[in-house]
C-alpha positions in Angstrom: -4.8 3.5 -16.1 -1.6 2.0 -15.2 -0.3 6.0 -14.0 -3.6 6.2 -12.2 -3.2 3.0 -10.4 0.2 4.0 -9.0 -1.2 7.2 -7.7 -4.4 5.8 -6.0 -2.4 2.8 -4.2 0.2 3.9 -1.6 3.2 1.5 -1.7 3.6 -0.5 1.3 4.2 -4.0 0.2 7.6 -4.5 1.6 7.8 -4.9 5.6 10.9 -3.6 7.4 11.9 -1.5 4.1 13.2 1.3 6.3 15.6 -1.2 7.8 16.5 -2.7 4.6 17.3 0.8 3.0 19.6 1.6 6.3 21.6 -1.8 5.7 23.5 0.2 3.0 26.8 1.6 4.4 26.7 5.0 2.2 24.3 7.5 0.9 24.8 5.9 -2.5 24.1 2.9 -1.4 20.8 3.6 0.5 19.2 5.8 -2.4 20.1 2.6 -4.5 18.3 0.5 -2.0 15.4 2.7 -1.6 15.1 2.9 -5.3 15.1 -0.9 -5.9 12.5 -1.4 -3.2 10.0 1.2 -4.2 10.0 0.0 -8.0 9.5 -3.6 -6.8 6.5 -2.5 -4.9 5.3 -0.9 -7.8 5.6 -4.2 -9.9 3.4 -6.0 -7.2 1.1 -3.5 -7.2 0.3 -3.3 -10.9 -0.4 -6.9 -10.9 -3.0 -6.8 -8.1 -5.5 -9.5 -9.2 -8.8 -8.1 -7.8 -7.8 -4.5 -9.6 -6.9 -6.8 -12.5 -10.4 -8.3 -12.5 -12.2 -4.9 -12.0 -10.3 -2.9 -14.4 -10.1 -5.3 -17.0 -13.4 -6.8 -17.2 -16.6 -4.6 -17.9 -20.0 -5.6 -16.7 -22.8 -3.5 -17.8 -26.3 -4.7 -17.4 -26.4 -8.0 -18.9 -23.2 -7.6 -20.7 -19.6 -8.8 -20.1 -16.9 -7.1 -22.2 -13.0 -7.9 -21.6 -11.4 -6.7 -24.9 -12.9 -7.7 -27.8 -14.8 -10.3 -26.3 -18.4 -9.9 -25.8 -20.6 -12.3 -23.7 -24.2 -11.9 -23.8 -25.4 -12.8 -20.4 -29.2 -13.4 -21.2 -27.9 -16.3 -23.2 -27.2 -18.0 -19.9 -29.5 -19.5 -17.1 -26.6 -20.1 -14.4 -23.0 -19.1 -13.9 -20.6 -21.0 -12.1 -17.2 -19.8 -10.8 -14.6 -22.6 -10.7 -10.7 -22.1 -10.6 -7.3 -22.2 -8.2 -4.0 -20.4 -7.5 -2.4 -18.6 -5.3 -4.0 -15.3 -6.9 -7.5 -16.7 -7.3 -9.1 -15.9 -4.1 -8.5 -12.2 -5.1 -9.9 -12.8 -8.6 -12.8 -14.1 -7.1 -13.4 -11.6 -4.9 -13.3 -9.1 -7.6 -15.4 -10.9 -9.7 -18.0 -11.1 -7.0 -17.9 -7.5 -6.7 -18.7 -7.0 -10.3 -21.1 -9.7 -11.0 -22.7 -10.3 -7.5 -25.7 -12.2 -7.4 -25.6 -13.1 -11.0 -23.2 -16.1 -9.7 -25.4 -19.1 -9.0 -22.0 -20.6 -7.1 -18.6 -22.0 -7.0 -15.6 -23.4 -5.7 -12.0 -21.9 -5.9 -8.9 -23.5 -4.4 -6.7 -21.1 -2.5 -3.7 -21.1 -0.2 -3.8 -22.6 3.4 -5.2 -20.0 5.8 -6.1 -17.3 3.1 -9.8 -17.6 3.2 -10.1 -14.8 5.7 -8.6 -12.5 3.4 -11.3 -12.5 0.9 -15.2 -12.0 0.7 -16.5 -14.1 -2.2 -20.2 -14.3 -1.5 -21.6 -17.7 -2.6 -18.4 -18.6 -4.2 -17.0 -21.2 -2.1 -13.1 -20.8 -1.0 -11.7 -24.0 -0.5 -8.0 -24.4 1.2 -5.2 -26.3 0.2 -1.3 -26.5 0.4 1.4 -25.6 -1.9 3.7 -26.7 -3.5 3.2 -30.2 -2.5 -0.7 -30.9 -3.2 -2.7 -31.9 -0.3 -6.0 -33.9 0.5 -7.8 -30.1 0.9 -6.8 -29.8 -2.8 -8.4 -33.0 -3.8 -11.6 -32.4 -1.9 -12.0 -29.0 -3.7 -11.2 -30.1 -7.3 -14.2 -33.0 -6.0 -16.2 -30.2 -5.4 -15.9 -28.4 -8.4 -16.7 -31.5 -10.5 -19.8 -32.6 -8.5 -21.2 -28.6 -9.4 -20.8 -29.5 -13.0 -23.1 -32.3 -13.0 -25.7 -31.7 -15.5 -24.3 -28.9 -17.2 -26.2 -27.4 -20.6 -25.3 -24.9 -23.3 -27.5 -22.5 -21.3 -24.6 -22.3 -18.6 -21.7 -20.2 -18.5 -18.3 -21.3 -16.3 -15.6 -18.7 -15.7 -12.7 -20.3 -14.4 -10.2 -18.4 -12.6 -6.5 -19.6 -13.0 -3.6 -18.3 -11.5 0.1 -19.9 -10.4 0.3 -22.3 -8.2 -2.9 -23.9 -9.7 -0.9 -27.2 -10.6 -0.4 -27.9 -6.8 -3.7 -26.5 -5.8 -5.9 -28.2 -8.1 -4.9 -32.0 -7.6 -6.9 -34.9 -8.9 -4.7 -38.1 -9.8 -5.7 -40.4 -12.5 -7.4 -43.7 -11.4 -4.9 -45.9 -9.7 -2.7 -43.2 -8.2 -2.5 -42.2 -4.8 -2.4 -38.6 -3.6 0.7 -40.0 -1.5 2.7 -40.9 -4.5 1.7 -37.6 -6.6 3.3 -35.8 -3.6 6.7 -37.8 -3.5 6.8 -37.4 -7.5 5.8 -33.8 -7.2 8.6 -33.3 -4.5 11.6 -35.3 -6.3 10.5 -33.0 -9.7 10.9 -29.7 -7.5 14.5 -30.8 -6.0 15.7 -32.2 -9.5 16.1 -28.7 -11.2 13.3 -29.8 -13.9 11.9 -26.7 -15.8 8.4 -25.8 -14.7 7.1 -26.8 -18.3 8.5 -30.3 -17.8 7.3 -30.5 -14.4 3.9 -29.7 -15.5 4.1 -32.4 -18.8 4.1 -34.8 -16.1 1.4 -33.3 -14.0 -0.5 -33.3 -17.1 -0.5 -36.9 -17.9 -1.2 -37.9 -14.2 -4.3 -35.9 -13.7 -7.8 -36.2 -14.1 -8.7 -32.1 -15.1 -5.1 -31.0 -16.4 -4.0 -31.2 -19.8 -7.4 -29.8 -21.6 -9.2 -32.1 -19.4 -11.4 -29.7 -17.6 -13.0 -28.9 -20.7 -14.3 -32.3 -21.0 -16.2 -31.8 -17.7 -17.3 -28.6 -18.7 -18.8 -29.1 -22.1 -21.2 -28.4 -23.3 -21.5 -25.2 -21.3 -19.4 -22.4 -22.3 -16.2 -21.8 -20.5 -14.5 -18.5 -20.1 -11.4 -18.6 -18.4 -9.5 -15.2 -16.7 -5.7 -16.1 -16.4 -3.1 -14.6 -14.3 0.0 -15.9 -16.0 3.1 -17.5 -13.7 4.6 -18.9 -16.7 7.8 -17.5 -18.7 6.5 -16.6 -22.0 2.7 -16.7 -21.0 2.1 -20.4 -22.3 -1.3 -21.2 -21.7 -0.5 -25.0 -21.9 1.7 -24.4 -19.1 0.2 -22.1 -16.2 -1.9 -24.3 -13.7 -0.9 -27.4 -16.2 -3.2 -25.8 -18.6 -6.5 -27.3 -17.3 -8.6 -25.3 -19.9 -6.3 -25.7 -23.1 -5.4 -27.9 -25.6 -2.1 -30.1 -24.6 0.7 -30.3 -26.8 2.8 -33.0 -25.0 1.9 -36.8 -24.7 2.4 -39.7 -22.1 5.6 -40.5 -24.0 7.1 -36.6 -23.1 6.1 -37.1 -19.7 8.1 -40.4 -19.3 11.3 -38.8 -21.0 11.3 -35.9 -18.4 11.2 -38.5 -15.6 14.1 -40.3 -17.1 15.7 -37.1 -18.2 16.3 -36.0 -14.5 16.9 -39.6 -13.5 13.5 -40.0 -11.4 12.0 -42.7 -13.7 13.7 -45.7 -11.7 12.4 -44.1 -8.3 8.8 -43.2 -9.6 5.8 -45.3 -8.1 5.0 -47.9 -9.9 1.1 -46.9 -10.4 2.6 -43.6 -12.5 4.9 -45.8 -14.4 1.8 -48.0 -15.3 -0.3 -44.8 -16.1 2.0 -43.3 -18.5 3.0 -46.5 -20.2 -0.9 -47.4 -20.4 -1.0 -44.0 -22.0 1.5 -44.5 -24.5 -0.1 -48.1 -25.2 -3.3 -45.9 -26.0 -5.2 -48.0 -23.1 -6.1 -44.5 -21.5 -7.3 -41.4 -23.2 -4.7 -38.7 -24.2 -4.9 -35.1 -22.7 -7.1 -32.7 -24.9 -5.3 -31.9 -28.0 -5.7 -28.9 -30.5 -8.6 -29.0 -32.9 -10.8 -31.2 -30.6 -14.3 -29.6 -31.6 -15.1 -29.1 -27.8 -12.6 -26.3 -27.7 -15.1 -24.0 -29.8 -17.1 -23.1 -26.6 -13.9 -22.1 -24.4 -12.2 -18.6 -24.6 -8.9 -18.4 -22.6 -7.8 -14.8 -21.8 -4.7 -13.6 -19.7 -5.1 -10.4 -17.5 -1.9 -10.1 -16.1 1.7 -11.5 -16.6 5.2 -10.9 -15.5 5.9 -8.5 -18.5 2.8 -6.4 -17.4 4.5 -6.2 -13.9 8.0 -5.2 -15.5 6.3 -2.4 -17.6 4.6 -0.8 -14.5 8.4 -0.8 -12.8 9.5 0.4 -15.6 7.3 3.7 -15.7 8.1 4.0 -11.8 12.0 4.1 -12.7 12.0 6.6 -15.2 9.6 8.5 -13.2 12.5 8.6 -10.4 14.8 9.6 -13.1 16.7 6.5 -14.1 17.9 5.4 -17.4 15.7 1.9 -17.7 15.1 -0.9 -19.6 13.6 -4.1 -19.3 15.8 -6.9 -20.4 13.9 -9.6 -20.8 10.8 -11.3 -19.3 12.2 -15.0 -20.2 14.7 -15.5 -17.5 15.3 -18.8 -16.6 18.1 -21.1 -15.5 20.2 -22.0 -12.2 19.6 -19.0 -9.8 23.4 -18.9 -9.2 24.2 -18.7 -12.8 21.6 -16.0 -13.5 23.0 -14.3 -10.4 26.5 -14.1 -11.7 25.4 -13.1 -15.2 23.3 -9.8 -13.2 26.4 -9.1 -11.5 28.1 -9.0 -14.7 25.4 -6.7 -16.5 26.2 -4.2 -13.5 29.9 -4.1 -13.8 29.4 -3.5 -17.6 27.4 -0.5 -17.2 30.2 0.8 -14.5 32.9 0.4 -17.3 31.1 1.1 -20.4 27.8 2.7 -19.8 26.4 -0.3 -21.9 23.7 -1.2 -22.2 22.6 2.2 -20.3 24.7 4.8 -18.6 24.2 6.0 -15.1 21.7 6.4 -13.0 20.4 3.2 -14.7 17.9 0.7 -13.7 17.8 -2.9 -15.4 14.7 -5.2 -15.2 14.3 -8.5 -15.6 11.5 -11.4 -15.1 11.1 -15.0 -15.3 11.8 -18.0 -13.3 14.9 -19.4 -12.3 15.7 -23.0 -10.9 17.9 -24.7 -8.1 19.0 -27.8 -8.3 19.5 -28.7 -4.5 22.6 -30.5 -3.4 23.1 -28.8 0.2 21.4 -29.3 3.0 20.5 -25.6 3.6 17.3 -23.7 3.5 16.4 -20.8 0.8 14.9 -20.2 -2.4 15.6 -19.1 -6.1 15.5 -15.7 -5.2 17.7 -15.6 -2.6 20.3 -18.0 -3.9 20.1 -15.5 -7.4 21.2 -12.8 -5.0 23.7 -14.4 -3.0 25.5 -15.6 -5.9 25.1 -11.6 -7.6 26.7 -10.2 -3.8 29.8 -12.3 -4.8 30.5 -10.7 -7.9 29.4 -7.2 -6.9 31.9 -7.3 -4.1 33.8 -3.4 -3.3 31.2 -1.8 -5.8 29.8 1.5 -4.6 26.1 2.3 -5.6 25.2 -0.9 -6.7 22.2 -2.9 -5.6 20.3 -6.3 -6.9 17.3 -7.4 -5.7 15.0 -10.2 -6.8 11.7 -11.5 -5.5 8.9 -13.9 -6.0 6.1 -11.9 -6.9 3.8 -14.5 -4.8 5.5 -13.6 -2.0 6.8 -17.0 -1.0 10.5 -18.2 -2.2 10.8 -21.5 -1.9 9.8 -23.2 1.7 10.6 -19.9 3.8 8.7 -17.0 4.6 10.5 -14.1 2.4 9.9 -13.3 -0.8 13.4 -12.7 -1.9 16.5 -10.8 -0.8 18.5 -7.3 -1.8 22.3 -7.1 -1.8 25.0 -4.6 -2.7 28.8 -4.3 -2.9 29.1 -4.4 1.0 27.5 -7.6 1.6 30.4 -9.9 1.3 32.2 -7.8 4.1 29.4 -7.5 6.3 28.9 -11.2 6.2 32.4 -11.6 7.2 32.1 -9.4 10.2 28.9 -11.1 11.0 30.9 -14.5 11.0 29.4 -15.9 7.8 30.9 -17.4 4.8 29.0 -16.3 1.1 30.6 -19.1 -0.4 29.9 -21.7 1.9 26.1 -20.6 2.2 26.1 -21.1 -1.4 27.3 -24.2 -1.8 24.9 -25.2 0.7 21.8 -23.9 -0.7 21.5 -22.2 2.6 20.7 -18.6 1.4 17.8 -17.9 3.9 19.9 -17.9 7.3 22.5 -15.9 5.4 20.2 -12.8 4.7 18.1 -13.7 7.6 21.3 -12.8 9.7 22.2 -9.6 7.7 18.2 -8.5 7.8 18.2 -8.4 4.1 15.7 -10.6 3.6 12.5 -9.1 1.9 9.6 -10.0 3.6 5.9 -9.3 2.1 3.8 -12.2 3.4 1.8 -13.8 0.7 1.1 -11.0 -2.0 -2.2 -12.6 -3.2 -0.8 -12.3 -6.7 1.9 -14.6 -8.5 3.6 -13.7 -12.1 6.8 -15.3 -11.5 10.1 -13.6 -10.1 11.4 -9.7 -10.8 14.8 -9.0 -10.6 16.1 -5.2 -10.6 19.4 -4.0 -11.0 20.3 -0.3 -9.6 23.8 1.5 -10.7 24.5 4.6 -9.3 27.9 4.5 -9.2 
């Protein structure tokens, strides 16, 4: 199925691909750039949300078949579709195409200005902002809960979750304002906290996250389809786990805020909510063994590893010795960039872990502790750091992208670098070191025209990093 998919769809995800290739100063470098970009496009196409829905969910008359799960539609009077995330619009479109008027209605929160891209019948697409939650997101979740009034065991709720769902589906605990949630989210995103730590806090200041959506849906049956944007595909972290039990506690959330020196400056309403939770004055998030979970099934349809595997197939088709190093890459982007460059240098020096020509694939999600005043994203910062250690190497390329097409607060998915990036920057009056110190990767790569631009891809399965060595 995967190879057929690659044959049917053209590789046209990256804009200005020819220009990015021609920025290589030698034929070897141009070829390495072309290889990297072609493989990245393959990775993006493999996790197209609509295609995943239509190929992994089989509907025959009154039966839904997903892997070993069988749902008899005759057992239900109504089907409602809910959810949110960067990929959820495309997921909803795919679901509408295979279920059509069997769907009674629905509400799905999607990225601002993306509604026009999808045709979803009677599934209403509600626009909201990311990564900072907004009123549009709150309104969408409120509409979802209104739709759930009066559910019975004869109702089926299909929930669509993808990366970005945490921000796109906000509904603060009572007493916490949206503005207070926005400020707290901003501080958490700038702190360098890991995404699971950020989501631990989100789950405990929300009315639907941390499994609480299950409480609103019960006694209906809940079938949740997931496109994972979390390292390791932990369901408790994807969109802050609205449909799965939560192993974390209010005390864990407090500890995260203290660990990153946010507790003292946190809104009083947030501190009061978390402290009341610790004291048992308000209910905890949904915990394992809750009997309501017997009517819930969560299924991951696509993930970072799925994208890496498709990329691996493409690399081998192109004649490269290839391997997936890890889909669990985390840590400071600049440190990961240094390590990635070190792997490339090792291949040249010793032929380890692969002999040339080689392609090494990695995935995950790095972080940036913002200390400067510049503009950029984690993938651009990773590439910038790698370029510093690739200086002078021939036929070596490193590229890193966010699969959603949005790297930080920029219009780029990521960037591509090679052994000439440092010298080219000097010739253009740029200082790679100063740009790195000021977290200012976007203007750097913009001037070199080495930004990878895809626009919003409609999917989100973390980041993909590629090393190409053809020295």
